[in-house]
BAVO-176092 format. One line per field, with one value per atom (N, C-alpha, C): residue in one letter; atom name; z, y, x. Coordinates in Angstrom, 2 decimals. Atoms other than C-alpha are relative to their C-alpha. Layout:
N
aa <- A_...
at <- CA_...
w <- Z_...
v <- Y_...
u <- X_...
//
This chain:
127
aa <- M_M_M_K_K_K_K_K_K_T_T_T_T_T_T_W_W_W_F_F_F_I_I_I_L_L_L_S_S_S_G_G_G_L_L_L_V_V_V_A_A_A_A_A_A_L_L_L_L_L_L_L_L_L_A_A_A_G_G_G_V_V_V_V_V_V_S_S_S_N_N_N_F_F_F_A_A_A_S_S_S_P_P_P_H_H_H_P_P_P_D_D_D_G_G_G_L_L_L_D_D_D_S_S_S_V_V_V_A_A_A_R_R_R_E_E_E_G_G_G_C_C_C_T_T_T_F_F_F_D_D_D_D_D_D_E_E_E_D_D_D_Q_Q_Q_I_I_I_T_T_T_G_G_G_G_G_G_N_N_N_C_C_C_I_I_I_A_A_A_Q_Q_Q_G_G_G_E_E_E_T_T_T_D_D_D_N_N_N_L_L_L_T_T_T_K_K_K_D_D_D_S_S_S_P_P_P_L_L_L_A_A_A_D_D_D_Y_Y_Y_G_G_G_V_V_V_R_R_R_G_G_G_L_L_L_A_A_A_N_N_N_D_D_D_F_F_F_L_L_L_S_S_S_T_T_T_G_G_G_T_T_T_S_S_S_G_G_G_V_V_V_I_I_I_G_G_G_V_V_V_L_L_L_A_A_A_T_T_T_F_F_F_A_A_A_L_L_L_G_G_G_G_G_G_G_G_G_V_V_V_F_F_F_W_W_W_L_L_L_L_L_L_K_K_K_A_A_A_G_G_G_R_R_R_K_K_K_R_R_R_T_T_T_P_P_P_E_E_E_D_D_D_R_R_R_A_A_A_A_A_A_D_D_D_L_L_L_P_P_P_E_E_E_E_E_E_Q_Q_Q_K_K_K_V_V_V
at <- N_CA_C_N_CA_C_N_CA_C_N_CA_C_N_CA_C_N_CA_C_N_CA_C_N_CA_C_N_CA_C_N_CA_C_N_CA_C_N_CA_C_N_CA_C_N_CA_C_N_CA_C_N_CA_C_N_CA_C_N_CA_C_N_CA_C_N_CA_C_N_CA_C_N_CA_C_N_CA_C_N_CA_C_N_CA_C_N_CA_C_N_CA_C_N_CA_C_N_CA_C_N_CA_C_N_CA_C_N_CA_C_N_CA_C_N_CA_C_N_CA_C_N_CA_C_N_CA_C_N_CA_C_N_CA_C_N_CA_C_N_CA_C_N_CA_C_N_CA_C_N_CA_C_N_CA_C_N_CA_C_N_CA_C_N_CA_C_N_CA_C_N_CA_C_N_CA_C_N_CA_C_N_CA_C_N_CA_C_N_CA_C_N_CA_C_N_CA_C_N_CA_C_N_CA_C_N_CA_C_N_CA_C_N_CA_C_N_CA_C_N_CA_C_N_CA_C_N_CA_C_N_CA_C_N_CA_C_N_CA_C_N_CA_C_N_CA_C_N_CA_C_N_CA_C_N_CA_C_N_CA_C_N_CA_C_N_CA_C_N_CA_C_N_CA_C_N_CA_C_N_CA_C_N_CA_C_N_CA_C_N_CA_C_N_CA_C_N_CA_C_N_CA_C_N_CA_C_N_CA_C_N_CA_C_N_CA_C_N_CA_C_N_CA_C_N_CA_C_N_CA_C_N_CA_C_N_CA_C_N_CA_C_N_CA_C_N_CA_C_N_CA_C_N_CA_C_N_CA_C_N_CA_C_N_CA_C_N_CA_C_N_CA_C_N_CA_C_N_CA_C_N_CA_C_N_CA_C_N_CA_C_N_CA_C_N_CA_C_N_CA_C_N_CA_C_N_CA_C_N_CA_C_N_CA_C_N_CA_C_N_CA_C_N_CA_C_N_CA_C_N_CA_C_N_CA_C_N_CA_C_N_CA_C
w <- -0.07_77.48_0.45_-0.46_79.07_-1.17_1.03_77.06_-0.28_0.18_77.63_-0.89_0.82_76.11_-1.45_1.37_73.05_-0.63_0.50_72.70_-0.41_0.28_72.86_-1.21_1.13_70.48_-1.32_1.25_67.94_-0.45_0.35_68.06_-0.58_0.51_67.54_-1.41_1.34_64.56_-1.01_0.90_63.03_-0.32_0.22_63.50_-0.90_0.84_61.96_-1.45_1.37_58.92_-0.65_0.55_58.47_-0.34_0.21_58.83_-1.07_0.92_56.81_-1.40_1.32_53.93_-0.47_0.43_53.81_-0.15_0.08_54.36_-1.39_1.35_50.88_-0.98_0.89_49.37_0.38_-0.40_51.07_-1.17_1.10_48.79_-0.02_0.10_47.48_-0.05_0.08_47.27_1.38_-1.31_50.00_0.85_-0.91_53.07_0.17_-0.18_54.27_0.41_-0.47_56.10_-1.11_1.11_53.14_-1.08_1.03_50.75_0.36_-0.44_52.81_-0.08_0.03_53.08_-1.43_1.40_49.28_-0.76_0.67_48.46_-0.33_0.44_46.46_-0.77_0.74_44.89_-1.29_1.22_41.46_0.04_-0.06_40.94_-1.40_1.29_38.07_0.02_0.12_36.94_1.09_-1.06_39.66_1.39_-1.25_42.37_0.74_-0.59_42.97_-0.15_0.04_43.78_-1.05_1.05_40.75_0.14_-0.15_41.87_0.98_-0.91_43.87_1.40_-1.38_47.57_0.91_-0.89_50.10_1.19_-1.20_53.49_-0.32_0.33_51.87_-0.47_0.44_50.52_1.15_-1.15_54.05_0.63_-0.63_54.72_-0.16_0.02_55.51_0.07_-0.08_55.44_1.43_-1.29_58.26_0.57_-0.62_60.74_0.00_0.00_60.57_-1.42_1.38_56.76_-0.33_0.26_56.91_0.94_-0.94_59.59_-0.74_0.67_58.79_-0.38_0.28_58.80_-0.57_0.54_57.04_-1.20_1.16_54.46_-0.08_-0.07_55.58_-0.69_0.60_54.42_0.79_-0.63_55.41_-0.98_0.88_53.97_-0.31_0.41_52.01_-0.66_0.68_50.83_-1.30_1.31_47.09_-0.35_0.30_46.90_0.85_-0.75_47.86_0.84_-0.72_48.88_1.29_-1.15_51.20_0.98_-0.84_52.51_0.85_-0.73_53.46_1.02_-0.91_54.99_1.19_-1.09_57.02_0.96_-0.85_58.29_0.89_-0.78_59.40_1.09_-0.98_61.15_1.13_-1.03_62.97_0.92_-0.80_64.10_0.94_-0.84_65.38_1.14_-1.04_67.26_1.04_-0.94_68.79_0.91_-0.78_69.89_0.98_-0.86_71.28_1.16_-1.05_73.19_1.02_-0.91_74.64_0.84_-0.74_75.58_0.97_-0.88_76.99_1.20_-1.10_79.06_1.03_-0.91_80.52_0.81_-0.72_81.39_0.97_-0.89_82.89_1.26_-1.15_85.11_0.89_-0.79_86.18_0.75_-0.64_86.92_1.14_-1.05_88.91_1.22_-1.12_91.05_0.76_-0.65_91.81_0.78_-0.68_93.14_1.46_-1.39_96.48_0.90_-0.96_99.45_0.78_-0.84_101.69_1.12_-1.07_104.39_-0.53_0.60_102.01_-0.15_0.20_101.19_1.34_-1.32_104.86_0.60_-0.54_105.74_-0.58_0.63_103.33_0.49_-0.47_105.00_1.18_-1.18_107.48_1.25_-1.24_111.13_0.29_-0.32_111.49_-0.87_0.88_108.60_0.22_-0.27_109.86_0.98_-0.92_111.56_0.93
v <- 0.01_93.26_-1.37_1.25_90.62_-0.76_0.82_87.73_0.46_-0.46_89.08_1.23_-1.21_92.44_-0.36_0.44_90.74_-0.65_0.69_88.59_1.00_-1.00_91.57_0.85_-0.83_93.69_-0.77_0.78_90.88_-0.23_0.12_90.32_1.29_-1.30_94.04_0.22_-0.17_94.12_-0.91_0.92_91.05_0.54_-0.54_92.62_1.24_-1.19_95.90_-0.37_0.46_94.07_-0.60_0.59_92.07_1.08_-1.05_95.14_0.99_-1.02_97.47_-0.48_0.50_95.22_-1.11_1.18_91.87_0.29_-0.31_93.39_0.48_-0.47_94.90_-1.14_1.13_91.42_-0.85_0.72_90.33_0.00_0.14_89.22_1.17_-1.08_92.03_-0.53_0.59_89.61_-0.03_0.01_89.53_-1.19_1.10_87.47_-0.91_0.99_84.57_0.60_-0.60_86.70_0.80_-0.78_89.06_-0.93_0.94_86.11_-0.61_0.57_84.54_1.05_-1.07_87.90_0.33_-0.34_88.28_-1.16_1.15_84.80_0.28_-0.18_85.00_1.28_-1.25_88.42_-0.05_-0.17_89.40_1.38_-1.23_92.13_0.44_-0.52_94.40_0.12_-0.13_95.24_0.88_-0.89_97.91_-0.55_0.71_95.38_0.56_-0.50_96.98_-1.09_1.01_94.72_0.40_-0.28_94.49_-0.83_0.82_91.81_-1.13_1.13_88.72_0.36_-0.21_88.39_-0.50_0.37_88.45_0.96_-0.81_89.84_1.35_-1.21_92.42_1.14_-1.06_94.31_0.93_-0.81_95.57_0.75_-0.67_96.89_1.51_-1.47_100.56_0.44_-0.53_102.80_-0.11_0.05_102.36_1.42_-1.32_105.26_0.61_-0.51_105.55_0.13_-0.02_105.71_1.27_-1.24_109.29_0.22_-0.14_108.64_-0.05_-0.04_109.11_-1.38_1.33_105.33_-0.94_0.83_104.11_-0.81_0.86_101.29_-0.49_0.55_99.95_0.90_-0.94_103.07_1.29_-1.31_106.57_1.04_-1.03_109.39_1.03_-1.00_111.79_-0.58_0.64_109.27_-0.61_0.44_108.71_-1.39_1.29_105.67_-1.08_1.02_102.64_-0.89_0.86_100.52_0.70_-0.78_103.26_0.26_-0.29_104.07_-1.22_1.22_100.45_-0.35_0.32_99.87_0.94_-0.99_103.08_-0.23_0.29_102.24_-1.20_1.18_98.82_0.29_-0.36_100.26_0.83_-0.81_102.82_-0.89_0.93_100.05_-0.85_0.81_97.88_0.84_-0.86_100.78_0.40_-0.36_101.84_-1.19_1.20_98.27_-0.31_0.25_97.83_1.00_-1.03_101.13_-0.26_0.26_100.29_-1.24_1.23_96.73_0.20_-0.27_97.90_0.83_-0.84_100.54_-0.80_0.84_98.00_-0.90_0.87_95.58_0.78_-0.83_98.40_0.34_-0.30_99.39_-1.22_1.22_95.79_-0.34_0.29_95.34_0.98_-1.00_98.58_-0.32_0.38_97.33_-1.20_1.20_94.08_0.27_-0.29_95.80_0.39_-0.35_96.46_-1.04_0.91_94.93_-0.74_0.72_92.35_0.88_-0.89_95.02_0.95_-0.88_97.34_-0.74_0.78_94.57_-0.32_0.31_93.64_1.20_-1.22_97.25_0.21_-0.16_97.08_-1.02_1.03_93.98_0.48_-0.30_94.24_-0.57_0.39_93.83_-1.50_1.42_90.32_-0.93_0.84_89.04_0.18_-0.25_90.45_-1.04_0.98_88.00_0.65
u <- 1.44_127.89_-0.49_0.58_125.68_-0.63_0.63_124.25_-1.42_1.37_120.76_-0.06_-0.04_121.68_0.27_-0.29_123.20_-1.23_1.19_120.10_-1.08_1.03_117.73_0.39_-0.44_119.81_-0.01_0.03_120.17_-1.44_1.42_116.40_-0.55_0.44_115.83_0.52_-0.59_118.20_-0.71_0.71_116.51_-1.40_1.34_113.06_0.05_-0.14_114.25_0.28_-0.28_115.65_-1.24_1.22_112.47_-1.03_1.00_110.25_0.43_-0.47_112.44_0.26_-0.38_113.43_-0.94_0.74_111.64_-1.49_1.43_108.19_-0.41_0.31_108.41_-0.26_0.18_108.35_-1.21_1.21_105.12_-0.99_0.96_102.30_-0.97_0.98_100.09_-1.43_1.33_97.17_-0.65_0.69_94.51_0.43_-0.34_95.32_-1.21_1.06_93.18_-1.33_1.24_90.61_-0.67_0.56_90.17_-0.55_0.46_89.88_-1.34_1.27_87.10_-1.11_1.01_85.28_-0.42_0.29_85.43_-0.66_0.60_84.06_-1.46_1.38_80.85_-0.22_0.14_81.47_0.82_-0.79_82.72_0.64_-0.77_85.31_0.41_-0.47_86.35_1.52_-1.46_89.89_0.61_-0.49_90.19_-0.29_0.27_89.25_-1.21_1.25_85.85_-1.06_1.06_82.87_-1.03_0.97_80.59_-1.27_1.19_78.15_0.24_-0.10_77.48_-0.46_0.39_76.94_1.14_-1.10_79.80_0.06_-0.15_80.78_0.65_-0.74_83.07_-0.90_0.91_80.04_-0.39_0.37_79.35_1.15_-1.14_82.83_-0.07_-0.04_83.36_1.46_-1.36_86.41_0.53_-0.67_88.89_0.07_-0.04_88.77_1.39_-1.38_92.56_0.57_-0.49_92.75_0.78_-0.72_94.06_1.18_-1.11_96.69_1.33_-1.31_100.40_0.55_-0.52_101.03_-1.06_1.07_97.89_0.48_-0.28_98.03_1.44_-1.37_101.43_1.02_-0.94_103.22_0.03_-0.12_104.25_-0.50_0.54_102.21_1.08_-0.96_104.36_1.24_-1.13_106.95_-0.51_0.48_106.47_0.52_-0.60_108.77_-0.68_0.74_106.63_0.91_-0.94_109.64_0.46_-0.46_110.94_-1.15_1.16_107.46_-0.38_0.34_106.67_1.07_-1.10_110.11_0.04_-0.02_109.98_-1.15_1.15_106.52_0.27_-0.33_107.73_1.01_-1.02_110.78_-0.61_0.67_108.63_-0.83_0.80_106.29_0.84_-0.89_109.15_0.56_-0.58_110.75_-1.05_1.06_107.42_-0.35_0.30_106.68_1.13_-1.16_110.20_0.03_0.00_109.97_-1.11_1.11_106.56_0.27_-0.30_107.56_1.15_-1.14_110.89_-0.40_0.48_109.13_-0.78_0.79_106.71_0.93_-0.93_109.53_0.86_-0.80_111.60_-0.81_0.85_108.67_-0.19_0.16_108.12_1.28_-1.28_111.81_0.26_-0.21_111.95_-0.85_0.87_109.05_0.53_-0.53_110.88_1.28_-1.28_114.02_-0.18_0.24_112.41_0.64_-0.63_114.16_-1.07_0.99_112.46_-0.54_0.47_112.28_-1.08_1.01_110.37_-1.33_1.21_107.91_-0.67_0.55_107.49_-0.70_0.61_106.67_-1.40_1.31_103.69_-1.03_0.91_102.20_-0.84_0.81_99.33_0.70_-0.67_100.44_-0.11_0.19_98.97_0.84_-0.81_101.12_1.49_-1.43_104.42_0.51_-0.58_106.77_0.99
//
């Protein structure tokens, strides 16, 4: 195998391991953007806004909340660890397939011979 192939496959394996396993150990606390949006409000034990004034009071439900991969999990999988890992693996594979497809199309377009490219030029540019 070529060095490029090994490089791509090792990157894919690393991404799959990170998404499938390590993602389960990410912090459950709000990230920086959520923290800033919640500043100024008070919350109850169930993390519901009970008072104050903050940006988060204007938030609405995400339009994709009922999708199969909503909330960093897979709907229908009861095990949270498995659900999060599977969701991450699906995301990595989908991204890899989409990116690979784009690069394959770009590479296929570059395989044209100089004669093919010259045939597409206007007459005044041909030598």
